[in-house]
FILUMMAR-825238 format. One line per 4 residues: number of its first residue (from 0); their letters; for each residue x, y, z of C-alpha. Coordinates in pm, whole numbers, plus 50000, padded with zeros to 5 digits. Layout:
# FILUMMAR-825238
NUM	a	X Y Z; ...
***
This chain:
# FILUMMAR-825238
0	mavp	89993 85455 09948; 89664 85370 10093; 89316 85579 09985; 89131 85675 10275
4	fsgl	88772 85510 10265; 88672 85869 10210; 88831 85898 09888; 88682 85586 09705
8	nhsq	88361 85671 09469; 88005 85574 09515; 88050 85244 09320; 88365 85143 09512
12	rgva	88230 85222 09894; 87879 85007 09748; 88141 84721 09722; 88325 84764 09968
16	lita	88043 84779 10190; 87842 84490 10021; 88178 84281 10121; 88180 84330 10436
20	llvv	87864 84220 10526; 87953 83920 10327; 88196 83789 10534; 87992 83908 10848
24	alat	87715 83685 10731; 87941 83437 10630; 88107 83415 10989; 87787 83396 11156
28	vaav	87660 83113 10970; 87955 82936 11039; 87952 82979 11360; 87604 82917 11426
32	amaa	87702 82548 11211; 87960 82519 11485; 87760 82569 11807; 87479 82315 11608
36	rqql	87732 82120 11602; 87861 82098 11940; 87506 82099 12074; 87431 81778 11851
40	dvrr	87761 81621 11970; 87659 81680 12346; 87303 81543 12312; 87502 81233 12119
44	tanl	87759 81181 12359; 87440 81221 12650; 87241 80967 12486; 87586 80743 12459
48	ldgd	87599 80790 12841; 87248 80730 12959; 87196 80423 12687; 87506 80278 12906
52	qaya	87376 80360 13212; 87063 80207 13157; 87210 79849 13025; 87416 79881 13336
56	yalg	87107 79893 13538; 86955 79619 13347; 87225 79390 13426; 87153 79489 13792
60	vesw	86772 79359 13655; 86917 79036 13572; 87058 78969 13895; 86837 79044 14082
64	arvv	86640 78767 13866; 86897 78534 13911; 86894 78593 14291; 86565 78540 14326
68	ltrd	86512 78199 14082; 86808 78058 14320; 86662 78110 14650; 86369 77981 14514
72	eaqv	86399 77608 14667; 86037 77425 14603; 85985 77154 14419; 85707 77333 14229
76	drld	85723 77625 14072; 85358 77862 14053; 85232 78162 14040; 85209 78256 14334
80	edwa	85628 78243 14435; 85819 78534 14462; 85977 78482 14126; 85645 78539 13979
84	krls	85581 78864 14124; 85671 79178 13924; 85937 79415 14032; 85818 79701 14135
88	piav	85928 80061 13972; 86283 80152 14110; 86397 80512 14112; 86756 80519 14041
92	qggq	87012 80841 13928; 86820 80972 13650; 86584 80700 13617; 86389 80415 13725
96	vdgf	86397 80078 13683; 86113 79745 13646; 86125 79407 13547; 85941 79073 13544
100	isdl	85988 78705 13510; 85817 78465 13337; 85851 78128 13306; 85935 78002 12958
104	qgrf	85804 77610 13043; 85450 77767 13081; 85464 77747 12711; 85543 77552 12400
108	nlnn	85853 77509 12309; 85915 77480 11937; 86217 77272 11952; 86051 76988 12103
112	liaq	85889 76952 11739; 86227 76740 11647; 86471 76494 11836; 86810 76601 11950
116	dgqq	86956 76472 11639; 86737 76716 11420; 86629 76448 11182; 86302 76234 11395
120	isea	86003 76417 11417; 85837 76390 11793; 85498 76271 11665; 85342 76355 12020
124	dlry	85415 76750 11981; 85362 76757 11683; 84986 76637 11723; 84987 76861 12039
128	fqrl	85162 77208 11856; 84865 77154 11561; 84603 77110 11825; 84771 77458 11941
132	lrvl	84748 77625 11647; 84377 77520 11569; 84272 77665 11913; 84429 77977 11767
136	eidd	84264 78003 11478; 84599 77950 11279; 84637 77696 11025; 84787 77424 11146
140	qlai	84995 77304 10817; 85243 77595 10966; 85400 77309 11176; 85497 77179 10872
144	amld	85684 77453 10751; 85851 77501 11074; 85967 77145 11066; 86171 77182 10758
148	widv	86313 77514 10896; 86481 77314 11156; 86549 76968 11031; 86900 76919 10889
152	dfet	86748 76752 10567; 86739 76957 10258; 86406 76729 10185; 86088 76938 10144
156	rfpa	85782 76802 10357; 85424 76840 10109; 85226 77020 10123; 85311 77293 10302
160	gaed	85705 77279 10362; 85957 77475 10232; 86354 77454 10203; 86597 77671 10064
164	dyyl	86432 77662 09724; 86192 77885 09839; 86391 78084 10080; 86691 78163 09794
168	slqp	86361 78281 09605; 86235 78568 09817; 86332 78937 09774; 86514 78986 09987
172	pyrf	86646 78563 09955; 86794 78376 10267; 86846 78066 10356; 86662 77829 10590
176	anrr	86801 77742 10920; 86877 77408 10935; 86872 77405 11310; 86684 77430 11602
180	fqsi	86462 77757 11702; 86739 77998 11909; 86466 78242 11941; 86078 78287 11925
184	selr	86211 78591 11686; 86370 78361 11445; 85987 78225 11381; 85895 78569 11157
188	lvkg	86137 78415 10854; 85922 78071 10835; 85719 78027 10516; 85341 78130 10621
192	vtpe	85430 78374 10920; 85286 78671 10913; 85311 78918 11166; 84937 78877 11242
196	iwsr	85013 78555 11273; 85280 78558 11476; 85169 78809 11733; 84916 78543 11822
200	lapy	85124 78303 11861; 85422 78478 12039; 85270 78477 12383; 85255 78030 12399
204	isal	85608 77952 12262; 85994 77937 12377; 86231 77810 12176; 86485 77639 12429
208	pert	86830 77454 12391; 86690 77108 12494; 86337 76907 12519; 86112 77054 12821
212	vlnv	85767 76987 12914; 85444 77250 13004; 85421 77382 13376; 85067 77310 13411
216	ntaq	85113 77569 13719; 85201 77881 13474; 85060 77808 13112; 84780 77970 13006
220	aplf	84397 77875 12843; 84483 77782 12458; 84770 77527 12603; 84526 77362 12865
224	aals	84263 77353 12569; 84532 77189 12288; 84579 76884 12524; 84294 76723 12387
228	eels	84107 76721 12017; 83853 76713 12245; 83861 77042 12465; 83768 77401 12379
232	lrdg	83897 77722 12480; 83640 77777 12725; 83765 77435 12879; 84124 77582 12882
236	eqlv	83969 77903 13029; 83788 77698 13317; 84106 77451 13374; 84266 77820 13465
240	targ	84024 77959 13695; 84011 77606 13863; 84464 77614 13926; 84433 77971 14057
244	eggy	84744 78140 14140; 84802 77834 14429; 84881 77616 14167; 84924 77218 14208
248	dalg	85139 77028 14456; 85128 76732 14231; 85041 76667 13864; 84782 76418 13959
252	dflg	84580 76673 14131; 84591 76836 13817; 84528 76551 13619; 84261 76440 13871
256	qelf	84023 76780 13701; 83673 76633 13602; 83746 76758 13240; 83964 76584 13166
260	agre	83745 76209 13229; 83757 76011 12934; 83968 76212 12722; 84326 76081 12622
264	ieeg	84551 76374 12786; 84983 76352 12690; 85109 76292 13003; 85387 76277 12918
268	mldi	85448 76602 12801; 85330 76765 13149; 85516 76857 13458; 85463 77118 13764
272	kssy	85840 77261 13777; 86018 77457 13548; 86417 77515 13475; 86384 77764 13198
276	fllr	86276 78125 13271; 86245 78477 13087; 86348 78809 13223; 86218 79131 13071
280	geid	86327 79407 13204; 86225 79760 13170; 86486 80119 13222; 86457 80458 13191
284	vgta	86711 80698 13178; 86748 81010 13128; 86677 80983 12732; 86729 80642 12690
288	rsql	86452 80348 12713; 86624 80049 12711; 86443 79639 12729; 86665 79369 12852
292	fsvl	86507 78969 12740; 86751 78776 12923; 86715 78357 12908; 86789 78205 13249
296	hrnk	86839 77809 13305; 86839 77720 13667; 86939 77323 13737; 87107 77237 14071
300	tgvr	87455 77417 14072; 87235 77751 14016; 87102 77998 13794; 87273 78117 13422
304	tlar	87210 78323 13176; 87193 78153 12853; 87108 78455 12610; 87080 78847 12622
308	tqgt	86919 79044 12367; 86783 79385 12411; 86449 79549 12198; 86298 79198 12186
312	w	86287 78860 12194
***
């Protein structure tokens, strides 16, 4: 027969009360934990949905870039054309999108340093790139380490080169590429490249799958200053000012600048038209912020995407 609660002694009643409070406390903790977990799951799901939606919008910005480049039928590429104008922020459901296109041939292509066979050095491009490094106040021997990174042999170029024996001794160890650069971010792995050097160099370089020339209508001052040992950064800035956004309709107009008089210029490295472009799309949707970098190649058949990355290029 059950003993009524009132029949319990003082000690028993205390134990029963504590047990009841403990059960209530445990139930409360469990309920709070379940609610917190549910809230976390809801937030995680929302973030995933926002991220997917942002990426979809980013692909839409890429489609816009391909259309703009396809419609550009001029034989000259310069900064006053539609493709060079930044897309004004556009409101979309839950956020906004923005984007702009830059000319990758307004930069030095790192893969120009070596021939397609991966063995022969392009002496003219090496001289140019070393001048560019000096203009940017970077040790020009960095170019030697970069040659070892992309050539197909295992012989170290002295004095500043590096092959597997160097990279495998690092912590953590890794192997050198032994192939052409796939992205300028890969340069961070090369011997001698510090974060400061990479940040200083990144705006003036590209990594394209074939040899390319420098578009004088979109290049910046340091790239002009590197055209000759006798040119300074100030000379390069004067050339940018003289060019303006309208650029040149013929390469001869650029080479006819007074600053080039009596100076030897690598004319074979220059042109006024481009085939490679970089799209940078910026998308904000809900809690998600996405950046898309797309390398676009334009030829006679249209525009296609060669590479697509998020966060950095």
